[in-house]
C-alpha positions in Angstrom: 0.2 -0.1 0.2 1.4 3.7 -0.7 1.8 6.1 1.4 -1.8 8.6 1.5 -1.3 11.6 -0.4 -2.0 14.9 1.4 -3.8 16.8 -0.7 -4.2 20.0 1.5 0.1 20.5 1.8 -0.2 20.0 -2.2 -2.9 22.3 -2.6 -0.7 24.8 -0.1 2.5 24.4 -1.5 1.1 25.3 -5.2 -0.1 28.6 -3.8 -3.9 27.2 -3.7 -6.5 28.9 -1.8 -8.2 26.4 0.6 -11.5 26.9 2.1 -12.0 25.0 5.6 -14.7 24.8 8.4 -14.4 24.3 12.1 -15.4 21.3 13.7 -15.9 21.5 17.5 -18.6 19.0 17.9 -17.5 15.5 18.7 -19.7 13.7 16.5 -19.2 11.6 13.6 -22.3 12.2 11.8 -22.0 15.9 11.8 -18.3 15.5 10.8 -19.4 13.3 8.0 -22.0 15.5 7.2 -19.8 18.3 6.8 -17.1 16.3 5.0 -20.0 16.0 2.0 -20.2 19.8 1.9 -17.7 20.7 -0.5 -14.6 22.7 1.8 -11.3 21.6 1.0 -10.3 21.2 4.9 -12.3 20.5 8.4 -10.4 21.8 11.5 -11.1 19.2 14.4 -10.5 20.9 17.4 -9.4 19.3 20.7 -8.2 22.5 21.9 -11.4 24.1 23.0 -14.3 21.5 22.5 -15.1 18.9 24.6 -12.7 16.2 22.7 -9.4 14.4 23.8 -6.7 13.7 20.9 -8.3 10.3 20.3 -11.4 11.0 19.7 -10.5 12.6 16.6 -9.8 8.9 15.3 -13.5 8.4 14.4 -14.1 11.6 12.9 -11.3 11.3 10.5 -12.6 8.1 10.0 -16.0 9.5 8.8 -14.4 11.6 6.8 -12.5 9.5 5.0 -14.7 8.9 2.3 -14.7 12.3 0.8 -12.9 14.6 -1.1 -12.1 16.9 2.4 -8.5 17.2 4.3 -8.4 16.7 8.0 -6.5 19.3 10.1 -6.3 18.5 13.8 -5.6 20.6 16.9 -4.2 19.1 19.7 -4.7 21.3 22.6 -0.9 22.3 23.4 2.6 22.1 21.6 2.5 18.3 23.3 5.3 15.9 22.0 3.3 12.7 23.6 -0.1 14.4 22.3 1.4 15.4 18.9 2.7 11.5 18.4 -0.9 10.1 19.2 -2.5 12.2 16.6 0.1 10.9 14.1 0.0 7.4 15.1 -4.1 8.0 14.6 -3.5 8.8 11.0 -3.6 12.7 11.3 -1.1 14.0 8.8 -2.1 17.9 9.0 -1.6 19.2 12.7 -2.3 22.6 13.5 -0.3 23.6 16.9 -1.8 26.1 19.3 0.0 28.9 20.8 3.6 28.8 19.1 5.3 32.0 20.7 8.8 31.7 18.9 11.1 29.8 16.8 12.2 27.6 19.4 8.7 26.6 20.1 8.3 26.0 16.1 11.2 24.0 16.1 10.4 21.9 19.1 6.7 21.1 17.0 8.9 20.3 14.1 10.7 17.7 16.0 7.5 15.8 17.8 6.2 15.7 14.1 9.2 13.4 12.7 11.0 10.3 13.4 14.6 10.3 14.7 17.2 11.6 13.3 15.2 14.6 12.1 12.9 14.6 15.4 11.6 12.6 18.5 8.6 11.1 17.1 7.9 7.7 18.8 8.2 4.6 16.4 5.8 2.0 16.2 5.0 -0.9 13.8 0.9 -0.9 13.4 -0.9 2.1 13.4 -3.6 3.5 11.5 -1.2 6.1 10.0 1.0 3.3 8.6 -2.0 1.5 7.4 -1.3 -0.9 10.3 2.1 -1.7 9.1 1.4 -2.4 5.4 2.9 1.1 4.1 6.2 0.2 2.5 9.1 2.0 4.2 6.5 4.3 5.9 9.0 5.3 8.7 11.5 6.7 6.0 8.7 8.5 3.9 6.1 10.1 6.3 7.4 13.1 6.7 6.8 13.3 2.8 3.0 14.2 3.5 3.2 15.6 6.9 2.2 19.1 7.3 2.8 21.4 10.3 0.9 24.5 10.6 1.7 26.8 13.9 -0.5 29.3 15.2 0.7 32.7 16.1 -1.8 34.2 18.8 -0.3 36.9 20.1 1.4 40.5 19.7 4.7 38.9 21.2 4.3 35.9 18.7 3.3 38.5 15.3 6.8 40.1 16.5 8.3 36.6 15.8 6.9 36.1 12.1 9.7 36.0 10.3 11.8 34.3 13.0 9.2 31.3 13.0 8.7 31.1 9.4 12.7 30.3 8.8 12.3 27.0 10.9 12.3 23.9 8.6 9.4 22.1 8.7 6.9 25.0 9.3 4.5 24.4 6.3 2.2 27.4 7.3 1.5 30.0 9.8 -1.9 30.4 11.5 -3.3 33.8 13.3 -5.6 33.2 15.9 -8.1 36.7 16.3 -9.8 35.7 19.3 -6.5 35.1 21.4 -4.7 38.2 19.7 -7.5 40.5 20.6 -7.2 39.5 24.1 -3.6 39.8 24.3 -3.8 43.2 22.6 -6.3 44.5 25.3 -9.8 43.8 23.7 -10.7 40.4 24.9 -13.6 39.2 22.8 -13.4 42.0 20.3 -11.7 39.8 17.4 -13.2 41.8 14.9 -11.7 44.9 16.6 -9.6 47.3 14.2 -6.7 47.5 15.6 -7.1 43.5 15.7 -8.0 43.6 11.8 -5.3 45.7 11.2 -2.4 43.1 13.2 -4.1 40.4 11.4 -3.9 41.8 7.8 -0.3 43.4 8.6 0.8 39.3 9.8 -0.7 37.7 7.1 1.2 40.0 4.6 4.4 39.3 6.4 3.8 35.2 6.6 3.2 35.7 2.8 6.4 37.7 2.4 8.6 35.0 4.3 7.3 32.4 2.1 4.8 30.4 3.9 1.2 30.2 3.4 -1.0 32.5 6.0 -4.1 30.9 7.4 -7.2 32.2 9.6 -10.5 31.7 11.2 -13.4 33.6 11.5 -17.0 33.9 11.3 -17.1 37.8 9.9 -17.2 37.4 6.5 -16.0 41.0 6.0 -12.6 40.3 8.5 -12.1 36.7 6.1 -12.6 38.6 3.1 -10.0 41.8 3.9 -7.4 38.7 5.2 -8.0 36.7 2.0 -7.1 39.9 -0.1 -4.0 40.5 2.0 -2.9 36.9 0.9 -4.1 34.3 3.1 -4.3 30.6 1.4 -6.3 28.8 4.2 -9.2 30.0 5.9 -11.8 28.9 8.0 -15.0 30.5 7.3 -17.4 28.7 9.7 -18.0 27.1 13.1 -20.0 24.2 13.4 -21.6 24.9 17.3 -21.7 28.4 16.0 -23.5 27.9 12.6 -26.1 25.8 14.2 -26.8 27.9 17.5 -27.6 30.9 14.6 -30.0 28.6 12.4 -31.7 27.8 15.3 -31.9 30.8 16.5 -32.7 32.3 13.2 -35.4 30.2 12.5 -37.0 31.2 16.0 -37.1 34.7 15.6 -38.9 34.2 12.0 -41.8 32.6 14.0 -41.9 35.1 17.0 
């Protein structure tokens, strides 16, 4: 069996914009439904959602029959957690709260087997199709995609250094935590935050890396897209469900 291709990574390397959707509901039917909605990628979130790393395994299986890539966000830049997600078959990871080049390098090491990194070696995991992928240990890195999240004012100042770390495939800007770090908690679309995000997006692109972003504010998403973002998440499952339900309620009141 051949190593599965990472369509998301290939598209980013070719400069193709990828539109995604954020999944915070730990339910295989919800993920399967969203997988068939035509997005290029789905983010499975274990940082701010009630799901553990291994809970993403059945969610990835639910999405597998569809032409969509799953990106998994661990709760932290933790080597053990990253190892488990990779062994479960995740090929693309979004690492939260990366503050500098050293922390980015730590994430890179966690993604790769020795001698490049420190990923633990297992013989028969879902990642290797239970040991049936020839030379998986030697070739796994070809299809792994590491995205790091910069989400504080201090981290934005380190963009160029983070982008220079070999093994970082993209840099994602988190507006909610960034807003809080700038003194605007709960205001991710504040004008000063928007300005900082647009500037950071341009700097990431200038540094040779694809920028990413999430917002439910479509005007903000468009602004960041125009600045050069290549992987954009334009909705969140729980928020979309709530908005649809309250909108329908208001129609009938």
